[in-house]
DOKOL-782152 format. One line per field, with one value per residue (C-alpha): residue number from 0; residue in three letters; x, y, z negated. Coordinates in steps of 0.05 Angstrom, whole numbers, always signed. Example, Ala and Ser with C-alpha at 12.3 -4.5 7.8 and 13.67 -1.06 7.14 Angstrom:
num: c(0 / 1)
residuo: c(ALA / SER)
px: c(+246 / +273)
py: c(-90 / -21)
pz: c(-156 / -143)
***
This chain:
num: c(0 / 1 / 2 / 3 / 4 / 5 / 6 / 7 / 8 / 9 / 10 / 11 / 12 / 13 / 14 / 15 / 16 / 17 / 18 / 19 / 20 / 21 / 22 / 23 / 24 / 25 / 26 / 27 / 28 / 29 / 30 / 31 / 32 / 33 / 34 / 35 / 36 / 37 / 38 / 39 / 40 / 41 / 42 / 43 / 44 / 45 / 46 / 47 / 48 / 49 / 50 / 51 / 52 / 53 / 54 / 55 / 56 / 57 / 58 / 59 / 60 / 61 / 62 / 63 / 64 / 65 / 66 / 67 / 68 / 69 / 70 / 71 / 72 / 73 / 74 / 75 / 76 / 77 / 78 / 79 / 80 / 81 / 82 / 83 / 84 / 85 / 86 / 87 / 88 / 89 / 90 / 91 / 92 / 93 / 94 / 95 / 96 / 97 / 98 / 99 / 100 / 101 / 102 / 103 / 104 / 105 / 106 / 107 / 108 / 109 / 110 / 111 / 112 / 113 / 114 / 115 / 116 / 117 / 118 / 119 / 120 / 121 / 122 / 123 / 124 / 125 / 126 / 127 / 128 / 129 / 130 / 131 / 132 / 133 / 134 / 135 / 136 / 137 / 138 / 139 / 140 / 141 / 142 / 143 / 144 / 145 / 146 / 147 / 148 / 149 / 150 / 151 / 152 / 153 / 154 / 155 / 156 / 157 / 158 / 159 / 160 / 161 / 162 / 163 / 164 / 165 / 166 / 167 / 168 / 169 / 170 / 171 / 172 / 173 / 174 / 175 / 176 / 177 / 178 / 179 / 180 / 181 / 182 / 183 / 184 / 185 / 186 / 187 / 188 / 189 / 190 / 191 / 192 / 193 / 194 / 195 / 196 / 197 / 198 / 199 / 200 / 201 / 202 / 203 / 204 / 205 / 206 / 207 / 208 / 209 / 210 / 211 / 212 / 213 / 214 / 215 / 216 / 217 / 218 / 219 / 220 / 221 / 222 / 223 / 224 / 225 / 226 / 227 / 228 / 229 / 230 / 231 / 232 / 233 / 234 / 235 / 236 / 237 / 238 / 239 / 240 / 241 / 242 / 243 / 244 / 245 / 246 / 247 / 248 / 249 / 250 / 251 / 252 / 253 / 254 / 255 / 256 / 257 / 258 / 259 / 260 / 261 / 262 / 263 / 264 / 265 / 266 / 267 / 268 / 269 / 270 / 271 / 272 / 273 / 274 / 275 / 276 / 277 / 278 / 279 / 280 / 281 / 282 / 283 / 284 / 285 / 286 / 287 / 288 / 289 / 290 / 291 / 292 / 293 / 294 / 295 / 296 / 297 / 298 / 299 / 300 / 301 / 302 / 303 / 304 / 305 / 306 / 307 / 308 / 309 / 310 / 311 / 312 / 313 / 314 / 315 / 316 / 317 / 318 / 319 / 320 / 321 / 322 / 323 / 324 / 325 / 326 / 327 / 328 / 329 / 330 / 331 / 332 / 333 / 334 / 335 / 336 / 337 / 338 / 339 / 340 / 341 / 342 / 343 / 344 / 345 / 346 / 347 / 348 / 349 / 350 / 351 / 352 / 353 / 354 / 355 / 356 / 357 / 358 / 359 / 360 / 361 / 362 / 363 / 364 / 365 / 366 / 367 / 368 / 369 / 370 / 371 / 372 / 373 / 374 / 375 / 376 / 377 / 378 / 379 / 380 / 381 / 382 / 383 / 384 / 385 / 386 / 387 / 388 / 389 / 390 / 391 / 392 / 393 / 394 / 395 / 396 / 397 / 398 / 399 / 400 / 401 / 402 / 403 / 404 / 405 / 406 / 407 / 408 / 409 / 410 / 411 / 412 / 413 / 414 / 415 / 416 / 417 / 418 / 419 / 420 / 421 / 422 / 423 / 424 / 425 / 426 / 427 / 428 / 429 / 430 / 431 / 432 / 433 / 434 / 435 / 436 / 437 / 438 / 439 / 440 / 441 / 442 / 443 / 444 / 445 / 446 / 447 / 448 / 449 / 450 / 451 / 452 / 453 / 454 / 455 / 456 / 457 / 458 / 459 / 460)
residuo: c(UNK / UNK / UNK / UNK / UNK / UNK / UNK / UNK / UNK / UNK / UNK / UNK / UNK / UNK / UNK / UNK / UNK / UNK / UNK / UNK / UNK / UNK / UNK / UNK / UNK / UNK / UNK / UNK / UNK / UNK / UNK / UNK / UNK / UNK / UNK / UNK / UNK / UNK / UNK / UNK / UNK / UNK / UNK / UNK / UNK / UNK / UNK / UNK / UNK / UNK / UNK / UNK / UNK / UNK / UNK / UNK / UNK / UNK / UNK / UNK / UNK / UNK / UNK / UNK / UNK / UNK / UNK / UNK / UNK / UNK / UNK / UNK / UNK / UNK / UNK / UNK / UNK / UNK / UNK / UNK / UNK / UNK / UNK / UNK / UNK / UNK / UNK / UNK / UNK / UNK / UNK / UNK / UNK / UNK / UNK / UNK / UNK / UNK / UNK / UNK / UNK / UNK / UNK / UNK / UNK / UNK / UNK / UNK / UNK / UNK / UNK / UNK / UNK / UNK / UNK / UNK / UNK / UNK / UNK / UNK / UNK / UNK / UNK / UNK / UNK / UNK / UNK / UNK / UNK / UNK / UNK / UNK / UNK / UNK / UNK / UNK / UNK / UNK / UNK / UNK / UNK / UNK / UNK / UNK / UNK / UNK / UNK / UNK / UNK / UNK / UNK / UNK / UNK / UNK / UNK / UNK / UNK / UNK / UNK / UNK / UNK / UNK / UNK / UNK / UNK / UNK / UNK / UNK / UNK / UNK / UNK / UNK / UNK / UNK / UNK / UNK / UNK / UNK / UNK / UNK / UNK / UNK / UNK / UNK / UNK / UNK / UNK / UNK / UNK / UNK / UNK / UNK / UNK / UNK / UNK / UNK / UNK / UNK / UNK / UNK / UNK / UNK / UNK / UNK / UNK / UNK / UNK / UNK / UNK / UNK / UNK / UNK / UNK / UNK / UNK / UNK / UNK / UNK / UNK / UNK / UNK / UNK / UNK / UNK / UNK / UNK / UNK / UNK / UNK / UNK / UNK / UNK / UNK / UNK / UNK / UNK / UNK / UNK / UNK / UNK / UNK / UNK / UNK / UNK / UNK / UNK / UNK / UNK / UNK / UNK / UNK / UNK / UNK / UNK / UNK / UNK / UNK / UNK / UNK / UNK / UNK / UNK / UNK / UNK / UNK / UNK / UNK / UNK / UNK / UNK / UNK / UNK / UNK / UNK / UNK / UNK / UNK / UNK / UNK / UNK / UNK / UNK / UNK / UNK / UNK / UNK / UNK / UNK / UNK / UNK / UNK / UNK / UNK / UNK / UNK / UNK / UNK / UNK / UNK / UNK / UNK / UNK / UNK / UNK / UNK / UNK / UNK / UNK / UNK / UNK / UNK / UNK / UNK / UNK / UNK / UNK / UNK / UNK / UNK / UNK / UNK / UNK / UNK / UNK / UNK / UNK / UNK / UNK / UNK / UNK / UNK / UNK / UNK / UNK / UNK / UNK / UNK / UNK / UNK / UNK / UNK / UNK / UNK / UNK / UNK / UNK / UNK / UNK / UNK / UNK / UNK / UNK / UNK / UNK / UNK / UNK / UNK / UNK / UNK / UNK / UNK / UNK / UNK / UNK / UNK / UNK / UNK / UNK / UNK / UNK / UNK / UNK / UNK / UNK / UNK / UNK / UNK / UNK / UNK / UNK / UNK / UNK / UNK / UNK / UNK / UNK / UNK / UNK / UNK / UNK / UNK / UNK / UNK / UNK / UNK / UNK / UNK / UNK / UNK / UNK / UNK / UNK / UNK / UNK / UNK / UNK / UNK / UNK / UNK / UNK / UNK / UNK / UNK / UNK / UNK / UNK / UNK / UNK / UNK / UNK / UNK / UNK / UNK / UNK / UNK / UNK / UNK / UNK / UNK / UNK / UNK / UNK / UNK / UNK / UNK / UNK / UNK / UNK / UNK / UNK / UNK / UNK / UNK / UNK / UNK / UNK / UNK / UNK / UNK / UNK / UNK / UNK / UNK / UNK / UNK / UNK / UNK / UNK / UNK / UNK / UNK)
px: c(+1046 / +1051 / +1037 / +1014 / +1054 / +1003 / +1024 / +974 / +989 / +938 / +942 / +933 / +964 / +944 / +982 / +946 / +932 / +975 / +1035 / +1022 / +1063 / +1123 / +1131 / +1102 / +1151 / +1141 / +1129 / +1061 / +1039 / +992 / +949 / +939 / +881 / +839 / +860 / +838 / +770 / +768 / +788 / +729 / +681 / +714 / +716 / +644 / +623 / +671 / +652 / +581 / +609 / +652 / +596 / +552 / +606 / +629 / +560 / +566 / +498 / +528 / +592 / +570 / +568 / +636 / +677 / +680 / +752 / +735 / +789 / +746 / +714 / +782 / +810 / +850 / +836 / +882 / +941 / +929 / +978 / +1005 / +1058 / +1047 / +973 / +984 / +1032 / +984 / +929 / +975 / +994 / +921 / +903 / +966 / +993 / +1068 / +1078 / +1038 / +1047 / +1024 / +988 / +963 / +892 / +840 / +774 / +799 / +835 / +840 / +901 / +953 / +925 / +940 / +884 / +826 / +782 / +812 / +784 / +820 / +890 / +945 / +996 / +1055 / +1017 / +996 / +1068 / +1092 / +1039 / +1063 / +1135 / +1112 / +1071 / +1129 / +1174 / +1122 / +1110 / +1184 / +1187 / +1127 / +1129 / +1200 / +1227 / +1187 / +1217 / +1217 / +1140 / +1117 / +1134 / +1128 / +1097 / +1121 / +1064 / +1099 / +1040 / +998 / +1043 / +1044 / +1120 / +1143 / +1199 / +1230 / +1290 / +1245 / +1208 / +1272 / +1301 / +1240 / +1244 / +1317 / +1302 / +1249 / +1295 / +1352 / +1306 / +1281 / +1214 / +1194 / +1146 / +1116 / +1048 / +1053 / +1047 / +975 / +950 / +921 / +911 / +930 / +919 / +972 / +1002 / +1024 / +991 / +1031 / +1046 / +1085 / +1161 / +1165 / +1160 / +1217 / +1268 / +1221 / +1209 / +1284 / +1299 / +1246 / +1278 / +1348 / +1329 / +1284 / +1222 / +1155 / +1102 / +1038 / +969 / +914 / +840 / +831 / +883 / +867 / +819 / +832 / +858 / +795 / +749 / +723 / +725 / +670 / +628 / +641 / +623 / +558 / +539 / +559 / +510 / +455 / +471 / +466 / +398 / +372 / +406 / +368 / +336 / +361 / +423 / +430 / +397 / +441 / +504 / +483 / +485 / +558 / +572 / +538 / +581 / +644 / +625 / +587 / +641 / +672 / +729 / +736 / +710 / +731 / +764 / +816 / +868 / +858 / +868 / +933 / +956 / +939 / +972 / +1037 / +1028 / +1009 / +1059 / +1116 / +1138 / +1151 / +1191 / +1237 / +1242 / +1235 / +1249 / +1191 / +1138 / +1067 / +1023 / +948 / +913 / +841 / +811 / +776 / +795 / +731 / +747 / +812 / +787 / +738 / +783 / +844 / +803 / +782 / +853 / +883 / +831 / +849 / +922 / +911 / +866 / +916 / +983 / +1014 / +1011 / +1022 / +1094 / +1083 / +1113 / +1068 / +994 / +969 / +953 / +1026 / +1052 / +1005 / +1032 / +1104 / +1102 / +1038 / +1001 / +932 / +923 / +851 / +832 / +773 / +772 / +703 / +673 / +665 / +739 / +757 / +713 / +750 / +820 / +847 / +827 / +899 / +933 / +921 / +996 / +987 / +938 / +953 / +912 / +901 / +862 / +853 / +867 / +833 / +781 / +708 / +703 / +765 / +772 / +796 / +777 / +754 / +812 / +821 / +747 / +741 / +800 / +773 / +707 / +737 / +798 / +789 / +754 / +803 / +867 / +914 / +973 / +931 / +906 / +976 / +999 / +943 / +953 / +1027 / +1070 / +1056 / +1069 / +1133 / +1159 / +1136 / +1157 / +1223 / +1209 / +1251 / +1215 / +1256 / +1246 / +1171 / +1165 / +1201 / +1152 / +1094 / +1119 / +1110 / +1044 / +1014 / +950 / +954 / +941 / +878 / +851 / +839 / +838 / +811 / +740 / +698 / +624 / +601 / +606 / +541 / +494 / +493 / +569 / +569 / +515 / +560 / +618 / +571 / +548 / +620 / +652 / +601 / +628 / +571 / +568 / +562 / +623 / +629 / +633 / +629 / +589 / +646 / +670 / +633 / +663 / +732 / +724 / +710 / +773 / +813 / +793 / +814 / +881 / +892 / +880 / +923 / +981 / +974 / +976 / +941 / +996)
py: c(+3149 / +3073 / +3044 / +2973 / +2928 / +2892 / +2837 / +2807 / +2736 / +2739 / +2789 / +2775 / +2793 / +2779 / +2790 / +2841 / +2816 / +2869 / +2838 / +2767 / +2773 / +2802 / +2746 / +2685 / +2643 / +2661 / +2588 / +2595 / +2662 / +2629 / +2610 / +2682 / +2701 / +2645 / +2667 / +2738 / +2712 / +2671 / +2733 / +2772 / +2718 / +2708 / +2782 / +2791 / +2735 / +2753 / +2826 / +2807 / +2765 / +2822 / +2873 / +2830 / +2832 / +2903 / +2931 / +3001 / +3022 / +3014 / +3053 / +3105 / +3050 / +3017 / +3059 / +3124 / +3136 / +3125 / +3071 / +3026 / +3082 / +3111 / +3046 / +3023 / +2950 / +2955 / +2949 / +2876 / +2889 / +2958 / +2965 / +3039 / +3031 / +2971 / +3008 / +3066 / +3021 / +2987 / +3054 / +3077 / +3014 / +3013 / +2946 / +2941 / +2878 / +2830 / +2762 / +2758 / +2698 / +2690 / +2700 / +2755 / +2765 / +2826 / +2781 / +2708 / +2670 / +2653 / +2584 / +2549 / +2566 / +2522 / +2581 / +2580 / +2539 / +2473 / +2479 / +2429 / +2417 / +2447 / +2512 / +2515 / +2505 / +2561 / +2606 / +2591 / +2609 / +2673 / +2693 / +2682 / +2726 / +2781 / +2779 / +2790 / +2846 / +2884 / +2873 / +2850 / +2922 / +2929 / +2869 / +2902 / +2900 / +2854 / +2781 / +2739 / +2669 / +2629 / +2597 / +2530 / +2488 / +2509 / +2475 / +2402 / +2396 / +2343 / +2319 / +2334 / +2369 / +2423 / +2432 / +2441 / +2489 / +2534 / +2530 / +2549 / +2607 / +2632 / +2625 / +2659 / +2718 / +2729 / +2693 / +2675 / +2618 / +2573 / +2541 / +2466 / +2413 / +2400 / +2470 / +2462 / +2388 / +2351 / +2278 / +2230 / +2272 / +2231 / +2243 / +2286 / +2225 / +2196 / +2200 / +2224 / +2294 / +2285 / +2322 / +2382 / +2382 / +2375 / +2434 / +2478 / +2461 / +2474 / +2542 / +2562 / +2569 / +2566 / +2520 / +2557 / +2524 / +2570 / +2565 / +2527 / +2474 / +2411 / +2439 / +2414 / +2459 / +2483 / +2454 / +2521 / +2549 / +2500 / +2530 / +2600 / +2580 / +2548 / +2609 / +2654 / +2617 / +2625 / +2699 / +2705 / +2672 / +2727 / +2785 / +2849 / +2820 / +2818 / +2773 / +2777 / +2710 / +2674 / +2706 / +2689 / +2616 / +2625 / +2660 / +2603 / +2551 / +2588 / +2598 / +2533 / +2480 / +2493 / +2539 / +2572 / +2514 / +2457 / +2398 / +2392 / +2436 / +2397 / +2332 / +2357 / +2376 / +2309 / +2272 / +2309 / +2296 / +2223 / +2209 / +2228 / +2289 / +2331 / +2273 / +2269 / +2345 / +2373 / +2446 / +2453 / +2507 / +2503 / +2564 / +2555 / +2614 / +2634 / +2567 / +2591 / +2569 / +2544 / +2473 / +2466 / +2435 / +2383 / +2366 / +2352 / +2312 / +2268 / +2264 / +2245 / +2190 / +2164 / +2165 / +2126 / +2075 / +2062 / +2080 / +2011 / +2023 / +2099 / +2122 / +2186 / +2189 / +2242 / +2257 / +2307 / +2359 / +2355 / +2367 / +2427 / +2458 / +2446 / +2464 / +2501 / +2567 / +2587 / +2655 / +2677 / +2716 / +2762 / +2738 / +2721 / +2726 / +2651 / +2642 / +2692 / +2654 / +2589 / +2619 / +2573 / +2508 / +2493 / +2554 / +2627 / +2635 / +2593 / +2644 / +2701 / +2751 / +2762 / +2819 / +2783 / +2848 / +2866 / +2811 / +2826 / +2780 / +2810 / +2862 / +2916 / +2973 / +2967 / +2931 / +2974 / +2976 / +2902 / +2885 / +2931 / +2895 / +2825 / +2832 / +2895 / +2858 / +2800 / +2804 / +2854 / +2806 / +2755 / +2807 / +2835 / +2764 / +2752 / +2819 / +2810 / +2783 / +2709 / +2713 / +2753 / +2699 / +2638 / +2665 / +2693 / +2765 / +2825 / +2851 / +2915 / +2934 / +2922 / +2960 / +3019 / +3018 / +3014 / +3075 / +3113 / +3084 / +3039 / +3052 / +3075 / +3026 / +3066 / +3051 / +2979 / +2979 / +3049 / +3069 / +3071 / +3067 / +3000 / +2994 / +3012 / +2953 / +2963 / +2958 / +2894 / +2868 / +2884 / +2846 / +2787 / +2791 / +2795 / +2742 / +2706 / +2749 / +2728 / +2656 / +2596 / +2552 / +2488 / +2443 / +2369 / +2378 / +2357 / +2296 / +2246 / +2278 / +2278 / +2206 / +2183 / +2219 / +2192 / +2120 / +2127 / +2156 / +2100 / +2050 / +2086 / +2094 / +2020 / +2034 / +1969 / +1929)
pz: c(-2921 / -2919 / -2851 / -2833 / -2787 / -2743 / -2695 / -2646 / -2625 / -2570 / -2513 / -2440 / -2374 / -2302 / -2238 / -2193 / -2123 / -2091 / -2126 / -2100 / -2035 / -2071 / -2122 / -2087 / -2047 / -1973 / -1956 / -1988 / -1961 / -1911 / -1971 / -1992 / -1945 / -1976 / -2046 / -2031 / -2011 / -2075 / -2114 / -2086 / -2108 / -2176 / -2194 / -2174 / -2221 / -2277 / -2271 / -2290 / -2347 / -2372 / -2368 / -2412 / -2467 / -2456 / -2443 / -2413 / -2440 / -2510 / -2500 / -2551 / -2603 / -2592 / -2543 / -2582 / -2561 / -2487 / -2483 / -2440 / -2400 / -2384 / -2356 / -2416 / -2398 / -2338 / -2385 / -2368 / -2310 / -2325 / -2378 / -2391 / -2403 / -2447 / -2492 / -2494 / -2520 / -2569 / -2597 / -2601 / -2641 / -2682 / -2655 / -2666 / -2626 / -2583 / -2550 / -2478 / -2449 / -2378 / -2352 / -2345 / -2309 / -2270 / -2219 / -2201 / -2221 / -2169 / -2151 / -2217 / -2265 / -2284 / -2263 / -2193 / -2137 / -2125 / -2096 / -2081 / -2135 / -2097 / -2086 / -2159 / -2181 / -2136 / -2166 / -2237 / -2219 / -2186 / -2247 / -2294 / -2253 / -2246 / -2322 / -2335 / -2283 / -2310 / -2385 / -2398 / -2406 / -2471 / -2504 / -2573 / -2573 / -2517 / -2528 / -2466 / -2462 / -2402 / -2364 / -2356 / -2379 / -2320 / -2268 / -2246 / -2247 / -2198 / -2243 / -2310 / -2279 / -2247 / -2313 / -2353 / -2302 / -2309 / -2384 / -2383 / -2337 / -2385 / -2446 / -2409 / -2394 / -2465 / -2465 / -2537 / -2522 / -2470 / -2459 / -2468 / -2414 / -2395 / -2409 / -2340 / -2328 / -2265 / -2245 / -2269 / -2324 / -2385 / -2452 / -2500 / -2544 / -2485 / -2493 / -2422 / -2451 / -2501 / -2458 / -2456 / -2531 / -2542 / -2497 / -2531 / -2597 / -2571 / -2540 / -2599 / -2556 / -2592 / -2563 / -2549 / -2547 / -2523 / -2509 / -2444 / -2461 / -2422 / -2371 / -2301 / -2245 / -2210 / -2265 / -2290 / -2220 / -2203 / -2260 / -2235 / -2164 / -2187 / -2228 / -2170 / -2125 / -2177 / -2182 / -2106 / -2108 / -2155 / -2119 / -2130 / -2193 / -2265 / -2264 / -2339 / -2358 / -2306 / -2333 / -2404 / -2384 / -2366 / -2432 / -2469 / -2433 / -2454 / -2527 / -2540 / -2533 / -2465 / -2482 / -2550 / -2590 / -2544 / -2578 / -2521 / -2556 / -2620 / -2582 / -2552 / -2622 / -2653 / -2596 / -2613 / -2687 / -2685 / -2630 / -2675 / -2635 / -2698 / -2729 / -2669 / -2662 / -2732 / -2713 / -2664 / -2677 / -2650 / -2647 / -2637 / -2605 / -2589 / -2609 / -2673 / -2743 / -2776 / -2753 / -2791 / -2856 / -2829 / -2770 / -2812 / -2861 / -2802 / -2774 / -2841 / -2849 / -2780 / -2798 / -2862 / -2827 / -2771 / -2802 / -2790 / -2715 / -2712 / -2704 / -2743 / -2812 / -2842 / -2845 / -2792 / -2845 / -2869 / -2799 / -2793 / -2856 / -2834 / -2760 / -2741 / -2746 / -2722 / -2690 / -2704 / -2642 / -2653 / -2725 / -2751 / -2820 / -2829 / -2814 / -2868 / -2917 / -2899 / -2898 / -2952 / -2917 / -2895 / -2925 / -2913 / -2900 / -2836 / -2805 / -2758 / -2719 / -2644 / -2613 / -2546 / -2508 / -2461 / -2459 / -2470 / -2531 / -2564 / -2619 / -2569 / -2568 / -2641 / -2674 / -2736 / -2756 / -2740 / -2785 / -2840 / -2840 / -2835 / -2881 / -2923 / -2979 / -2990 / -3030 / -2998 / -2993 / -2956 / -2908 / -2895 / -2879 / -2829 / -2795 / -2783 / -2839 / -2827 / -2752 / -2762 / -2808 / -2768 / -2700 / -2725 / -2703 / -2723 / -2785 / -2791 / -2718 / -2720 / -2786 / -2753 / -2695 / -2744 / -2781 / -2716 / -2690 / -2744 / -2782 / -2854 / -2910 / -2925 / -2855 / -2876 / -2952 / -2968 / -2986 / -2923 / -2909 / -2880 / -2805 / -2770 / -2761 / -2685 / -2682 / -2723 / -2676 / -2617 / -2649 / -2657 / -2585 / -2561 / -2605 / -2649 / -2707 / -2753 / -2728 / -2774 / -2783 / -2744 / -2805 / -2784 / -2720 / -2673 / -2711 / -2666 / -2604 / -2635 / -2657 / -2585 / -2561 / -2619 / -2606 / -2534 / -2555 / -2606 / -2551 / -2499 / -2547 / -2566 / -2639 / -2652 / -2619)
***
């Protein structure tokens, strides 16, 4: 029976608190008691957030295999559980990005409280070494993304040393500078970053841009703290409406549909980064895909209007087609409808394991509903083929894994009754599955950012 090779370009890992002392430089251990207190606050708030998306009262609708009920989400920091859940869902390979609501980050995340830059940098280095220790032994299936972009590197030498360490230890990708923003960091069009781009190109490391790009260290932590205080005020009452406010802030422009990742992308494009380093690859992840057509129409217009002062040689849409791919985490129907905006061959799939908004624990029925009705070759590309090609993965090895654990072709493309309405409703509650596309709604916001970048990069000079 033919099996499908599915590759997820969006999975998550988080370092468990009990591992913090082992991997964090001992010089910073005196900061751990405060972080443990922060973790108690963070997990209380994020637990409410997660329970609104993975509603336990609806387990009989979406958790029929008891994956969630039996603790399958703890594969976020447990390799054995993660492989178990990949096998159950037929996932041959998965890229692993940092961050999860089950524990606070080690000082550096935007969802942390505010910490000094040296402590945040130590946390990033500790996370990278834990990730290698825990998930590195499954390198055939688990592809590691170094968390370099979350640190405020004091100089380029430190940054390049960490990148070389990651490449030497088999990491496939790295988050880009400014994933977590710190005061004083140059914009990505600044040639300050050229040694970093050059080393990524030399070491064949993919650049990874994920939801949250550009949020300041501690910025989202302030939101969590504010919502936590509101929850405390209604203790003993229904906290649902308060938590729903947090959900709305995440989905309505703050994270998944924020323009900040797009801005980082266009800074690289219009700053000529891909001209100077023509072998770079940029993967976009968990930032939706319905914005591609209108956004690149806007960017191309800006390029044409200002091309005499812009160092880039090509239109932004041309750079996208040559250097970029978008991983559609928890893929939505409107994104499938718009799959040809910049080329269906530039789209991949991410299940966002084990986040509440992701396709786990329903990946196969989710993919069947989203992709089962489009041309088979297009669907196969989105589910794995495009990412394997773009990210230079071992096709034969992943196909062999898929023959053992992958779903049958019939699981996606066969005759099946429609998914129950209540399951579709749950997909929509979790991930705006039935949401309307963005269209041109964010153009004014992007234009304000673009005009600032045009001025900062002195393209009018």
